[in-house]
N, C-alpha and C positions, 0 to 999 in steps of 0.2 A: 837193297837198291833203292835209290831215290830218283824220282822224276821231277822236273821243274817246268812249269808253264808260266811264262811272262806275258801278260796281256797288254803291256804298255803300247805296243805297236798297232794293236787292233781294237783299241778301246771304243772306237766309234762305229764299228761294223758288227751289227747283231748276228748276222749269219756266220761270220768268221769266228766270233766269240763262241757261239754254240758248237761249231765244228771243232774248235780247238779244245774246248772243255770235254766234249764227247771223245775226242781223239786221245787225250791224255788219260782218261779213265779206261778206255779200251786198251791202251798200251800198258797201263798198270795191271790190268787183268791178264793180258797176254804174257807179260814178263814176270808176273807175281811180285811186283814192286811192293815194298812195305810202306812207302811214303810218297805222296805227291805234294809238292809245294806249288801253290798257285799264287802268282804275284799280280794282284789287280792294281797295286799302287795305292797311295793314300788319297789323293784327290777329294772329291765330294762324298765318296762312299757309295755311289750308285753302282759302280762296277762290282764292288765287293758284295753288295746286296744281290746283284744278279748272279754272281758265282754261288752264293749261299742258297739262293732259290733253286739253281740247277742241282746242287748237291742234295737238296731236300726232295727232289723228285723220287717217286716210289722205286723206279727201276734202278736209279743210282744208289739210293739209300740201302737197297738190298745187297749191294756189293761192298759198301764202305763200313769199316768198323767204327771209326770215330772221326769227327771233324773238329779241328782245334782252331778256334778264333783267338789269336793272340791279343790280349787286352792292351799290351804295351806297344805292339807294332801292328797297326791296322792295315799295313801294306801287304800282308801275306796271310794265306789260309793254308793250314796243313791238313791233309787228308790221309788218315791212317787206314791201312788194310791189314787184316789178319788172315793168313792163308793156312789151310789145313794140310 
C-alpha cells in the first residue's frame, strides 16, 4: 500500500503542514503502508527542507525505515516503512 501527501495547496500554512505530515505518518502506521510519497513540489526547496526536518525528528525516525530523496526529482520525498 502506498499513501500520497501533496503539500501544494498548504505550502504557506505551517500548522496545516505539520498536521498533514503527522497525519500521513499516523495513517501509514495504522494501515501498515510500505511507502508514503510526500510531494512538496520543486519551488525554492524550503518546503522540502521542512519535510526532511520533520522526518528527522526522533519520534518519526523511530517509525521510518528509510527516507529516499530523489536526486533527479526534487519535487517528492519517499518514506519507506518495514513492518514485522
